[in-house]
C-alpha positions in Angstrom: -29.0 -25.4 -6.7 -26.7 -23.1 -5.4 -24.5 -21.9 -8.6 -23.8 -18.2 -7.4 -20.5 -19.4 -5.7 -20.0 -15.4 -5.4 -21.6 -15.2 -2.4 -20.2 -18.3 -1.4 -16.8 -16.5 -1.4 -18.5 -13.4 0.2 -19.1 -15.6 3.0 -15.4 -16.8 3.2 -14.0 -12.8 3.3 -16.8 -12.7 6.5 -15.1 -14.9 7.8 -11.3 -14.2 6.9 -12.4 -10.7 7.9 -13.2 -11.5 10.7 -16.5 -8.6 10.2 -18.9 -7.3 7.4 -17.4 -3.6 6.8 -13.7 -5.1 6.3 -15.3 -8.0 3.9 -17.2 -4.6 2.0 -13.4 -3.0 2.2 -12.0 -6.3 0.4 -14.8 -6.7 -2.3 -15.3 -3.8 -3.0 -18.8 -3.2 -2.5 -21.5 -2.2 0.4 -21.5 -3.6 3.4 -25.2 -3.5 3.0 -24.7 -5.8 -0.3 -22.4 -8.1 2.0 -25.0 -8.0 4.7 -27.9 -9.1 2.1 -25.9 -11.8 0.7 -25.4 -13.2 4.0 -28.6 -13.3 4.2 -29.4 -15.2 0.6 -27.1 -18.1 1.8 -29.6 -18.1 5.3 -32.1 -18.4 3.6 -31.0 -20.9 0.9 -30.1 -23.1 3.7 -32.9 -22.5 6.2 -30.2 -21.8 8.7 -28.8 -18.6 10.2 -25.1 -19.0 9.6 -23.0 -15.8 11.5 -23.6 -14.0 14.3 -22.5 -10.7 14.5 -20.8 -9.6 18.2 -19.2 -6.6 19.1 -15.8 -8.0 18.6 -16.8 -9.3 15.5 -18.2 -12.3 14.2 -19.0 -16.2 15.3 -20.6 -19.0 12.4 -23.1 -20.7 14.3 -23.1 -25.0 13.7 -24.3 -24.4 10.0 -21.7 -21.6 9.2 -19.0 -23.8 10.5 -20.7 -26.1 8.2 -20.5 -24.4 5.1 -17.3 -23.1 5.5 -15.6 -26.0 5.4 -17.5 -26.8 2.4 -16.7 -23.5 1.0 -12.9 -24.3 1.5 -13.2 -27.0 -0.6 -14.8 -24.9 -3.1 -12.3 -22.4 -3.1 -9.1 -25.0 -3.6 -11.1 -26.8 -5.6 -11.1 -23.5 -8.0 -7.4 -22.1 -7.7 -6.9 -25.4 -9.0 -8.8 -25.4 -11.7 -7.2 -22.0 -12.5 -3.8 -23.6 -12.4 -4.7 -26.7 -14.4 -6.4 -24.0 -17.6 -3.2 -21.6 -17.2 -0.8 -24.7 -17.5 -3.3 -25.9 -20.8 -2.9 -22.8 -22.0 0.6 -22.9 -22.1 0.9 -19.6 -21.2 3.4 -17.4 -19.7 2.0 -14.9 -16.7 3.8 -12.7 -15.6 2.4 -10.1 -12.3 3.0 -6.5 -12.8 3.7 -4.6 -9.8 2.8 -0.5 -10.2 4.2 1.2 -7.0 5.3 4.7 -6.8 8.8 5.9 -6.6 9.6 5.3 -2.5 7.5 1.5 -2.5 8.7 0.5 -5.7 12.9 1.8 -4.7 13.1 0.7 -1.6 10.2 -1.1 -0.4 9.2 -3.8 -2.4 12.9 -4.8 -3.4 13.0 -6.9 0.2 9.9 -9.3 -0.4 10.4 -9.9 -4.5 11.2 -13.0 -4.6 8.7 -14.1 -1.9 6.0 -12.6 -3.9 7.0 -15.0 -6.8 7.5 -18.5 -4.4 3.5 -17.2 -3.5 2.4 -16.9 -6.7 5.1 -18.6 -8.0 5.0 -16.7 -11.2 7.7 -14.5 -12.2 6.9 -10.6 -11.1 7.7 -7.4 -12.6 7.7 -3.8 -11.0 7.6 -0.5 -12.9 7.1 2.7 -11.2 5.7 6.1 -11.7 4.4 8.6 -9.2 1.1 7.5 -7.6 -0.8 9.5 -10.0 0.1 7.6 -12.8 0.6 4.4 -11.5 -3.7 4.5 -10.8 -3.3 5.2 -15.1 -1.6 2.7 -15.7 -4.1 0.0 -13.2 -7.4 2.0 -15.1 -6.2 0.7 -18.7 -4.5 -2.5 -17.4 -1.0 -2.1 -17.9 -0.8 -3.6 -14.8 -2.6 -6.0 -12.2 -2.3 -4.3 -8.3 -1.3 -0.9 -7.1 1.0 -0.1 -3.9 1.0 3.8 -4.3 1.5 6.7 -1.0 -0.7 8.6 -2.7 -4.7 8.0 -2.2 -6.3 9.0 -5.0 -9.7 7.6 -4.9 -11.3 6.1 -7.9 -15.2 4.2 -7.8 -13.9 1.3 -9.9 -10.9 0.6 -8.1 -10.7 -0.9 -4.5 -8.1 0.6 -1.9 -6.7 -0.9 1.0 -4.8 0.6 3.6 -1.1 -1.0 4.2 1.7 0.3 6.0 2.3 4.1 8.1 5.3 5.5 6.8 7.3 8.2 8.5 9.2 11.5 6.3 12.6 12.8 7.9 14.7 15.2 7.6 18.2 14.6 6.7 22.1 15.6 5.7 25.1 15.0 5.5 26.1 15.8 7.9 25.5 15.8 12.2 22.4 17.6 12.9 20.6 17.5 16.2 17.8 15.1 17.0 15.2 17.7 16.6 15.3 20.8 15.1 13.4 24.3 16.2 10.9 25.1 13.0 12.6 29.0 13.7 16.0 27.2 13.0 14.9 25.9 9.0 15.8 28.7 7.0 19.7 28.7 8.1 19.5 25.2 6.2 19.9 24.9 2.1 17.4 22.8 0.5 16.8 19.6 -1.7 12.6 19.5 -2.7 10.9 16.9 -5.1 8.9 18.5 -7.9 6.0 20.4 -6.6 3.5 17.9 -8.2 4.6 15.2 -6.5 2.3 13.7 -2.8 5.7 13.9 -1.0 6.9 17.2 -1.5 2.9 18.2 -1.5 2.7 16.5 1.7 5.0 18.0 3.7 3.6 22.1 3.2 0.6 21.1 4.4 2.2 19.8 7.7 4.3 23.3 7.6 1.3 25.2 6.5 -0.5 23.8 9.5 2.2 25.1 11.4 2.7 28.9 9.9 5.9 27.9 8.9 6.5 29.6 5.4 8.5 27.2 3.7 7.9 29.5 0.4 11.4 31.5 2.3 13.8 28.3 2.4 17.0 28.6 0.5 16.1 25.7 -1.9 19.2 24.9 -4.1 17.8 22.2 -6.0 14.5 20.5 -7.3 14.6 16.7 -8.1 11.9 14.0 -9.3 12.5 11.5 -7.4 13.4 10.1 -3.3 17.1 8.6 -5.3 17.6 11.8 -6.6 17.4 13.2 -3.3 18.8 11.5 -1.6 22.1 11.2 -3.4 22.0 15.1 -4.0 22.1 15.5 -0.3 24.5 13.1 0.4 27.0 15.1 -2.3 26.7 18.4 -1.6 29.8 20.2 -0.4 30.4 20.1 3.4 29.9 23.8 4.1 28.0 25.6 7.8 24.8 26.1 5.8 24.6 22.3 5.9 22.0 21.0 2.9 19.1 19.1 4.1 15.8 17.3 2.6 13.0 15.8 3.8 11.8 12.2 2.5 10.6 8.8 3.7 12.9 7.3 6.6 12.9 4.0 4.4 15.0 5.9 1.9 17.8 6.9 4.2 17.6 3.6 6.6 21.3 2.4 5.6 22.5 5.5 5.7 22.0 6.6 8.6 22.9 3.0 10.1 26.1 3.4 8.5 27.0 6.7 9.3 27.0 8.4 6.3 23.5 10.6 6.7 22.2 11.9 10.0 18.8 12.7 10.2 16.6 14.9 12.2 13.4 15.5 13.7 11.0 18.5 13.6 9.9 19.8 16.6 5.8 19.7 17.0 4.9 18.7 13.3 5.4 15.1 11.6 5.0 14.2 8.7 3.1 11.0 8.6 1.5 8.9 5.7 -0.2 5.5 4.2 0.9 3.0 1.5 -2.3 1.7 0.0 -2.9 -1.5 -1.7 -4.5 -0.8 -4.7 -6.5 -2.9 -7.6 -9.3 -3.1 -10.1 -13.4 -4.0 -8.4 -13.7 -5.9 -11.6 -10.9 -8.6 -10.4 -11.5 -8.8 -6.7 -11.9 -12.7 -7.2 -8.6 -13.1 -9.4 -6.8 -16.1 -7.8 -3.4 -13.8 -8.5 -4.9 -10.5 -7.4 -5.7 -12.2 -3.8 -2.8 -14.0 -2.7 -0.4 -10.8 -3.9 -2.7 -8.7 -1.8 -2.5 -10.5 1.2 1.3 -11.6 1.5 1.5 -8.2 1.1 -0.5 -7.2 3.6 1.2 -9.8 5.5 3.8 -7.9 5.8 3.8 -5.1 7.9 7.9 -4.4 8.5 10.9 -4.5 6.7 
């Protein structure tokens, strides 16, 4: 009798992701391990269930039958988990740890939808990416959404959305600023330990822009503080500027309160990541929240 339901879970993930490699990333195991588990199921059933194609996978007739059975089993398991929680009468709060930009400007727009998706209360805790991952390892939070992928072996990382950082000011700017004109501004910057500051410095360094020569008037510890400092800066001939995620200032730019520009030849882009512990990869709440967030590509 087949009692190892984890292999059926792997099979379901392969079908949902339509790829062995994508399934391995989601499950946090190697691709050969995924192949081995599918092979075990095929040996057990004495029938081929998956055909690997160049553009993905297809199911054989036996595979389609197994998929229907596995879906019913998965639904039953989720139902049992809900009943156990009801029996225990345990009040659960799903805790998401997020870096500053994500926690303050991205997640709020879908927080209520996440609550509805898992039928549970959700709390967002905001900190630096490195600290958020530390909380995840200490099991103080359930899920991490970060902008700085510090890769650790016992954490699964899933690349989410691409974020662009832009130069902005409280006075009109040209659509494109030349690198040689950057020294003409007063700057508000993030602290040197922040991921945003490191990313910006690396882009400048690759373009041979000496950002250490900038006229830095203020250093702040969050994108909110950066926006507010620039917003309230004196409107003088030497404009005050900063570089921050476009998510942070999009409302003010649309309202004509702040103005943005790009630096000619330079692009400040990064990816946001969803991360969770490998030992919780089969957790129903983790799976529901992760799948919901991964499906939200625009905010």
